[in-house]
C-alpha positions in Angstrom: 0.0 0.0 0.0 1.1 3.6 -0.7 -0.6 6.6 0.8 -0.4 9.9 -1.0 -1.1 13.4 0.3 -1.1 16.4 -1.9 -0.6 20.0 -0.7 0.2 23.4 -2.1 -3.0 24.2 -3.9 -4.7 27.6 -3.6 -6.2 30.6 -5.2 -3.9 32.6 -7.6 -4.2 35.0 -10.4 -3.5 34.5 -14.1 0.2 34.4 -14.7 1.1 33.4 -11.1 3.0 30.2 -10.1 2.3 27.4 -7.6 4.2 24.3 -6.6 2.2 21.3 -5.6 3.7 18.6 -3.4 2.7 15.0 -3.0 4.1 13.1 0.0 4.1 9.4 -0.1 4.3 6.9 2.7 4.2 3.1 2.8 6.1 0.9 0.4 9.3 2.0 -1.3 8.5 5.2 -3.1 11.3 4.8 -5.6 9.7 1.8 -7.0 6.7 3.8 -8.4 6.3 5.9 -11.4 4.3 9.0 -10.5 1.8 11.2 -12.3 -0.2 14.3 -11.8 -3.8 14.5 -13.0 -6.5 17.2 -12.7 -10.3 17.3 -12.8 -12.4 20.3 -13.4 -16.1 20.4 -12.3 -18.2 18.3 -14.6 -15.2 17.0 -16.6 -13.2 13.8 -16.7 -9.9 13.4 -14.8 -7.1 14.4 -17.2 -3.5 13.5 -17.4 -1.1 16.4 -16.6 2.4 15.0 -16.1 4.4 11.8 -15.6 7.8 11.0 -14.1 9.5 7.6 -14.0 10.7 6.0 -10.8 14.2 7.3 -11.0 13.2 10.8 -12.2 15.1 10.6 -15.4 12.1 10.6 -17.8 9.2 13.0 -17.8 6.2 13.4 -20.1 3.5 16.2 -20.2 0.1 16.9 -21.6 0.3 19.4 -24.5 -1.8 21.8 -22.6 0.9 22.3 -19.9 4.1 21.6 -21.8 6.5 24.4 -21.2 4.6 25.8 -18.2 4.6 22.9 -15.8 7.5 20.8 -14.5 7.3 17.5 -12.6 10.1 16.4 -10.4 10.7 14.0 -7.5 12.9 13.6 -4.5 13.1 9.9 -3.7 15.0 10.6 -0.5 12.0 12.7 0.7 9.4 10.4 -0.8 7.9 13.4 -2.6 6.9 14.4 -6.1 6.3 18.0 -7.1 4.5 19.9 -9.8 5.8 23.3 -10.5 3.2 25.3 -12.3 4.1 28.6 -13.9 2.1 31.1 -16.1 -1.1 29.7 -14.8 -4.3 30.3 -16.7 -8.0 30.1 -15.7 -8.3 26.9 -17.6 -5.8 25.3 -15.2 -8.4 25.6 -12.5 -9.2 22.1 -11.2 -8.6 19.6 -8.4 -5.1 18.2 -8.8 -4.3 14.6 -7.9 -1.1 12.7 -7.7 -1.0 9.0 -8.4 1.5 6.1 -8.2 1.9 3.4 -10.7 3.8 0.1 -10.2 5.2 0.3 -13.8 8.7 0.4 -15.1 10.1 1.5 -18.5 6.9 3.0 -20.0 5.2 6.3 -19.9 2.0 6.0 -17.8 -0.7 8.5 -18.7 -4.1 6.7 -18.3 -6.0 6.8 -15.0 -6.6 3.1 -15.1 -2.8 2.4 -15.2 -2.3 4.0 -11.8 -2.6 1.9 -8.6 -2.8 4.6 -5.8 -4.3 8.1 -5.7 -4.2 11.0 -3.3 -7.3 12.9 -2.1 -6.6 16.0 -4.3 -5.8 19.6 -3.8 -7.8 22.5 -5.3 -6.1 25.0 -7.6 -8.1 28.0 -8.7 -6.8 30.6 -11.2 -8.7 33.8 -11.3 -8.7 36.0 -14.5 
């Protein structure tokens, strides 16, 4: 079992930055690939970013490429999402997730094994 807890969400203005954190506990964090997803009201949960277990490979949704950066610190059992140049359309609940996968990019919700409870990000215009 892996427990995930997100933090760092909030209310910001267009163009601002936020850094989300996801702290993991339980089984060996470095075993898991990690992802960030987001879900706006009335919409499906969408993929945002992926990082492999060692942190050497990342992958982003086109909508956030060049603005968001995913990273991880395996010594601290934490994955981060640095969000810059935020837009109103980035408003959503952001979830981190862990996947027991190796060697492939994981971008589908059903491929992830564990989920956090989410943190709200609201970007005002």
